[in-house]
Every structure is written in C-alpha cells, then in structure tokens.
C-alpha positions in Angstrom: 127.8 187.9 147.5 130.2 185.0 145.5 128.3 184.1 142.1 126.8 180.3 142.5 129.0 178.3 139.6 126.8 177.6 136.9 127.2 175.2 134.5 127.4 176.2 130.7 124.4 175.0 128.9 125.0 171.6 126.9 124.0 172.3 123.0 126.0 172.8 120.1 126.1 176.2 118.7 123.8 176.6 115.5 126.5 176.8 112.4 130.1 176.9 113.8 131.0 173.7 112.5 132.9 173.7 108.7 131.0 171.1 107.2 133.9 170.8 105.1 136.3 169.6 107.8 132.9 167.8 109.7 132.9 166.0 106.9 136.5 164.8 106.0 136.5 163.6 110.3 133.4 161.2 110.1 134.7 159.9 107.2 137.5 159.3 108.9 135.4 157.3 112.0 133.2 156.0 109.4 136.6 153.7 108.1 138.3 153.3 111.6 139.2 150.1 112.1 139.6 149.0 108.7 143.1 149.5 107.9 144.7 147.8 110.8 147.5 146.7 109.7 147.4 143.1 112.7 146.0 140.3 112.1 143.9 138.9 113.5 142.6 135.6 114.2 140.2 133.6 113.7 139.4 131.5 116.8 139.5 127.4 117.1 137.3 126.3 120.2 135.1 123.6 121.9 133.1 123.5 123.8 133.4 125.3 126.3 135.9 127.9 124.9 132.8 128.9 123.0 130.8 129.2 125.4 133.6 131.6 127.0 133.7 133.1 124.3 129.3 133.7 123.3 129.6 135.2 126.5 132.2 137.6 126.9 131.9 138.8 123.5 129.0 141.5 122.6 128.7 140.1 118.9 130.1 136.7 117.4 129.9 134.6 114.2 130.4 130.8 115.1 131.3 128.4 112.6 129.9 125.1 112.8 131.6 122.2 110.9 131.1 118.1 111.5 134.9 117.1 111.7 137.3 116.5 109.1 135.2 115.1 106.4 133.5 118.6 106.0 134.9 119.6 102.6 133.8 122.7 102.3 135.2 123.9 106.3 138.2 123.4 105.3 138.4 125.4 101.6 136.8 128.0 103.1 138.7 128.9 106.5 141.4 131.0 104.3 138.8 132.7 103.0 136.9 133.4 107.0 140.6 134.6 108.0 140.2 136.8 104.9 136.9 138.2 106.5 137.8 138.8 110.0 140.5 141.1 108.5 138.5 143.4 107.1 136.0 143.1 110.1 138.7 143.0 112.5 135.7 144.6 114.9 133.7 141.2 114.8 134.7 138.0 116.7 135.1 134.8 114.8 135.1 131.5 115.8 135.1 128.2 115.1 134.1 125.0 116.7 134.3 121.3 115.2 130.8 119.5 116.7 131.8 116.4 115.9 134.4 116.6 118.4 131.5 118.4 121.5 132.6 117.6 124.9 130.5 120.0 126.3 126.8 118.8 127.7 124.7 118.8 125.9 127.1 118.8 123.3 127.2 122.1 121.1 124.8 120.7 118.1 122.1 120.1 121.0 122.6 123.1 122.5 122.6 125.3 120.0 119.7 123.8 118.1 121.7 122.0 114.9 119.2 119.2 114.2 121.2 115.5 113.7 122.2 115.2 109.9 121.8 118.7 109.0 124.3 120.0 106.6 127.7 121.6 107.6 129.1 123.7 108.0 126.2 125.7 110.0 126.6 129.0 110.4 125.4 131.2 113.4 126.0 134.7 114.6 125.5 135.5 118.3 124.2 139.2 119.9 124.9 138.9 123.4 123.3 142.2 124.5 120.3 141.8 122.0 116.5 141.5 123.4 115.9 137.7 123.9 114.3 136.5 121.4 116.8 138.2 118.5 120.1 136.7 120.0 121.0 134.4 117.5 120.9 134.9 113.7 121.5 131.5 111.0 123.2 132.1 108.2 121.5 131.0 105.2 123.4 132.2 102.0 126.3 130.4 100.3 129.1 129.2 102.2 131.6 132.0 99.9 133.7 135.2 100.6 131.2 137.9 98.9 127.9 137.2 100.8 129.2 135.9 103.9 131.2 139.1 103.9 128.3 140.8 103.1 125.8 138.7 105.8 128.8 139.5 108.7 128.7 143.1 107.7 125.3 143.5 108.3 126.3 141.7 111.6 128.9 143.7 112.8 126.4 147.3 112.1 123.5 145.9 113.6 121.4 145.6 110.4 118.6 142.9 108.4 120.4 140.7 105.9 118.7 139.2 103.3 120.8 136.4 104.7 119.2 136.3 107.9 117.1 134.1 109.9 116.2 134.1 114.1 117.7 131.1 114.8 117.0 128.7 118.1 118.2 130.2 121.6 120.1 128.4 124.5 118.1 128.8 127.8 119.3 131.8 129.5 118.4 132.2 133.9 117.7 135.9 132.5 117.5 136.3 136.1 120.9 135.7 137.0 122.0 137.5 134.3 120.8 140.8 135.7 122.0 140.0 139.1 126.2 139.7 138.0 125.4 142.6 135.3 124.5 144.9 138.5 127.6 143.2 140.9 129.8 144.6 137.8 127.9 148.0 137.5 127.8 147.8 141.8 131.9 147.1 141.7 132.7 150.3 139.3 134.4 152.5 141.8 133.9 155.3 138.7 130.5 155.4 141.0 131.4 156.7 144.0 133.8 159.4 143.1 132.1 163.1 142.6 130.0 164.3 139.8 132.2 166.7 138.5 135.3 164.2 138.6 133.6 161.6 137.2 132.3 162.8 134.2 136.0 164.8 133.2 137.2 161.6 133.7 135.1 159.6 131.3 135.5 162.6 129.1 139.2 162.0 128.4 139.4 158.6 128.1 136.3 158.5 126.1 138.3 161.2 123.7 141.8 159.4 123.9 140.2 156.5 122.4 138.4 158.7 119.5 142.2 160.3 119.5 143.2 156.9 119.0 141.3 156.5 116.3 141.7 159.8 114.1 145.6 159.1 115.0 145.5 156.8 112.4 144.3 158.8 109.8 146.2 162.0 110.2 142.7 163.2 111.9 143.5 164.8 115.4 144.4 168.4 114.1 141.2 168.7 112.7 139.6 167.3 115.6 141.4 169.6 118.2 140.5 172.5 115.8 136.7 171.5 116.2 137.1 171.3 120.0 138.8 174.6 119.9 136.1 176.8 118.1 132.7 175.3 119.6 134.1 175.6 123.4 135.1 179.3 121.7 130.8 179.1 120.9 130.2 178.0 124.9 132.0 180.4 126.7 130.7 182.9 123.8 127.0 182.0 124.7 127.2 181.6 128.1 129.0 184.7 128.8 131.8 182.8 130.7 135.1 184.9 131.7 137.8 182.4 130.9 140.3 184.1 133.5 137.8 184.5 136.3 136.0 181.1 136.3 138.3 178.5 136.5 135.2 175.9 137.1 132.5 177.4 134.5 135.8 177.6 131.5 136.9 174.0 132.9 133.1 172.5 132.2 133.0 174.5 129.0 135.8 172.6 128.1 134.6 169.5 128.7 131.1 170.2 126.9 132.9 170.9 124.1 134.5 167.8 123.7 131.5 165.9 124.0 129.5 167.6 122.0 132.2 166.9 119.4 132.4 163.7 119.9 129.0 162.9 120.5 128.8 164.3 116.7 130.9 162.4 114.7 129.9 159.0 116.8 125.9 160.0 115.3 127.5 159.1 112.0 129.9 156.3 113.3 129.2 153.0 112.3 127.5 151.1 115.5 130.5 149.2 116.4 133.1 152.1 116.5 130.4 153.7 118.5 130.4 151.1 120.9 134.2 150.9 121.0 135.1 154.7 122.0 132.2 155.4 124.4 132.8 152.0 126.3 132.5 151.9 130.6 135.2 153.6 132.3 136.3 151.9 135.6 138.4 153.0 137.9 141.7 150.0 137.7 145.5 150.1 136.8 145.9 152.6 134.5 145.9 151.1 131.6 143.7 152.8 128.8 144.3 150.8 125.4 141.5 150.8 123.2 139.4 148.0 124.2 137.2 145.9 122.1 134.1 146.2 121.1 132.0 146.3 124.6 135.3 146.2 126.2 135.5 148.8 128.9 139.4 151.6 129.5 140.1 151.5 132.9 142.1 155.2 135.0 
C-alpha cells in the first residue's frame, strides 16, 4: 500500500542556525525602511480627506492647527517633513481646523475644545481596541521629543508624552460587518490548503527579500533557509528524490521558520508589512504599506 503523505513537523531544529549570521540578518530587518531614498510626503487634508486617511491607515499622526495665524505650525513644518523621512512607515497628516467644512467640524469631531492651544497633535490607531485608538501628544513641538514620541507610536510602545484622547463614536457592528465582507471577498480562502499556504509563503518571502536586498543580506537569508531545510529533511527522514510532496512542504516550512524567527525581533511595523494579508488579484506584488495587502 502506498505510504500516506505526511507533512514534516513544523519546528525549528535546535542549534542549526549560526548565531553570527542570524544576528546580522536581524539587524538588517530592524533597520529596514529607515534607509529609504524615496521622499515621503506629509499629507495636507481637509475634513473629508482626514476621515479617509484615518479609516484606511493603520496608524496616522495628525497635526491639527488653527489657520495661518498658528506660527508654530508654520515654523515646525520642515521639521515635521524631516520626521516623516525618518519614519516612512508612519503616516503624517496636517489639517487646518479653522477651515473645517465637515459635519461636525474637525475640532468638535475629535473633541478639541474651542480656544484650545494650536497646534494639537493626535495619533490614531485604527485597529486598536476601543478606548485605545487615539493618543494625544503632550510634549513640546520640537524635533527630538516629537520624533521620539512618533517612534513610540509606530512601535506601539508607551511614552511619557502620550495620553489617551477622545475617540469619535464608531459603529462597531458595521465595522465588523465590513471587515467580514473584505475577508469573504478574498479568493485565497477558496484555494486548496496546500496551494494557499505555498502562495502565502512565497509572497511573504518576496516582501522580506525586498527588505533584505536594501542591505545586501539575501544570500545570508538563503543560506539559513538551506540549512533549515536540510535539518527538516533529516529530522523527518524525507527521501527528496522520491517524495516530491514532502520535499516541497519541507522547503515551505523552512522558509516560514526562518522568516518568523527574523520577524520575532523586528519592529512591529516591519512585521506588519511582511506578514500583511495576501489576496488573489492582478499579479501586482509591490511592497505594501503597513497593514496593506499584496496580490497574486
């Protein structure tokens, strides 16, 4: 009788990865996106634009100012742009509260009391639990403290200049229904498990390789994958010449294990980019924004 196909065990072989190579790769992942040569824009939005950005972006820092009379906002604008270049994975937006045409007005909608000092800075985290989605910035409008606070926002860390802020009302049931509809539309869920899992592995590996290419670390990554693959084959007694299914599965598991190990030490926003959802689409597999999706 033919031997039933059995998946290799998904566990990392102990002592198989050289620590020096792993450390260099982890450093590469931790530094990704901090060396981008592309210019990042600070968005200038009105009430409708702000609502769109907040709903479509996982994390956004909003710089609210009270018209042209706000000298601080004008003087800090180049520094805000510089911070955006330092943190290209975090979205920054500026909105003039005095020109708000939304209903209700921006200041009212976000709980900014009339006569409050200008500017007001808020970080909005779309996917956090209710009560944890808005942070007020309490620090000075200066480069170093603002950069440190923004970095903490990006990495999901507490900061002395953070304070929970007022959250506009959200229809949680509607939000949940819309998310469920998005998941249902993902044709990936209709594929056979083996096909879907391999597709997800390859797309996520592609994202990670684009990260590593910036620092010339792809060869070291491939070396770790090769070593892990050989260990899985040996541990599970896989005949690579006759059992193509188990061999392919061992290859997939090796790539998953190395990727997951690297991402365990990477900043949260890097993990979000590499491990974002994969969907079936038109073949576009460009690097997504944090919280975005790649398409096959």
